[in-house]
C-alpha positions in Angstrom: 110.7 113.5 130.1 107.8 111.4 131.4 104.6 112.9 132.6 104.5 112.5 136.3 101.5 114.4 137.7 102.0 116.5 140.8 105.6 115.6 141.4 108.7 117.7 142.0 111.4 118.2 139.3 113.6 115.6 141.1 110.8 113.0 141.1 110.2 113.6 137.4 113.9 113.1 136.6 114.1 110.0 138.8 111.2 108.6 136.7 113.0 109.1 133.4 114.5 106.3 131.3 118.1 107.1 132.2 117.3 106.3 135.9 115.6 103.0 135.0 117.3 99.7 136.0 117.4 98.7 132.3 119.6 101.7 131.3 122.8 99.6 131.5 121.3 97.2 128.9 120.4 99.8 126.3 122.4 99.8 123.1 122.6 103.0 121.2 122.5 102.8 117.4 123.5 105.8 115.3 122.1 106.4 111.8 124.9 107.6 109.5 123.5 107.2 106.0 120.1 108.0 104.4 119.1 104.7 103.0 116.0 106.1 101.2 118.1 108.1 98.7 120.7 106.4 96.6 123.7 108.1 95.1 123.1 107.7 91.3 122.5 110.6 89.0 118.9 109.6 88.6 118.5 109.7 92.4 120.1 113.1 92.7 117.8 114.5 89.9 114.8 113.0 91.7 115.9 114.6 95.0 116.3 117.9 93.3 112.9 117.7 91.7 111.3 117.0 95.1 113.1 120.0 96.6 111.8 122.2 93.7 108.2 120.9 94.3 108.6 121.7 98.0 109.8 125.2 97.1 106.8 125.7 94.8 109.1 126.5 91.8 107.8 123.7 89.5 104.1 124.9 89.4 102.6 126.2 86.2 100.2 129.1 86.0 97.3 126.8 87.0 99.2 125.7 90.1 99.8 122.2 88.7 103.0 120.2 88.8 104.2 118.4 85.7 105.2 114.8 86.5 107.2 112.4 84.3 105.2 109.9 82.2 107.1 107.1 84.0 105.3 108.1 87.2 101.8 107.9 85.6 99.6 104.8 85.7 96.6 104.3 83.5 94.4 102.9 86.2 94.5 101.5 89.7 95.1 97.9 88.7 98.2 99.0 86.7 99.5 100.8 89.8 98.9 97.8 92.1 100.6 95.4 89.6 103.6 97.8 89.2 104.1 98.3 93.0 103.0 94.8 94.1 104.0 92.4 91.3 103.1 88.8 92.1 101.2 89.7 95.3 98.9 86.7 94.8 101.8 84.2 95.2 103.1 85.4 98.6 103.6 83.3 101.7 102.8 84.5 105.2 106.5 85.0 106.0 107.1 87.4 103.1 107.1 90.5 105.3 110.1 92.1 103.6 108.0 92.2 100.4 105.7 94.8 102.0 108.4 96.6 103.8 110.0 97.4 100.5 106.8 98.8 98.9 104.3 101.5 99.7 101.7 103.6 98.0 101.2 107.1 99.5 98.0 109.0 99.1 97.0 112.6 100.0 93.7 111.5 101.6 92.6 108.6 103.8 89.6 107.8 101.6 92.0 107.0 98.7 94.1 104.9 101.0 91.0 102.8 101.9 90.0 102.4 98.2 93.5 101.3 97.2 93.8 98.9 100.2 90.4 97.3 99.3 91.6 96.9 95.7 94.9 95.3 96.8 93.1 92.9 99.2 
């Protein structure tokens, strides 16, 4: 519900989207399939591994998580070249290239460092 200061319940409901003139033009889209996770055996194994990490069952005595060597990059340039191959040859209209790729970091300072290296 919208925030409508110092109004009655009826006035708040009247201000909601379903009472808006545009309500008749709204099209509802329903998501039916998780597009982030495929259905291959490797995808299922990766999903199970992520669940185990979330449950804390994959940590060793030092509270460290063992990751596959295929997930390890020697340095930042290797990571950037693996995630963003051919980044120097892009055109301005290649938005989908960036929509299909992402590097996640646990801390904002690392995000800024990686962003600077990519740019």
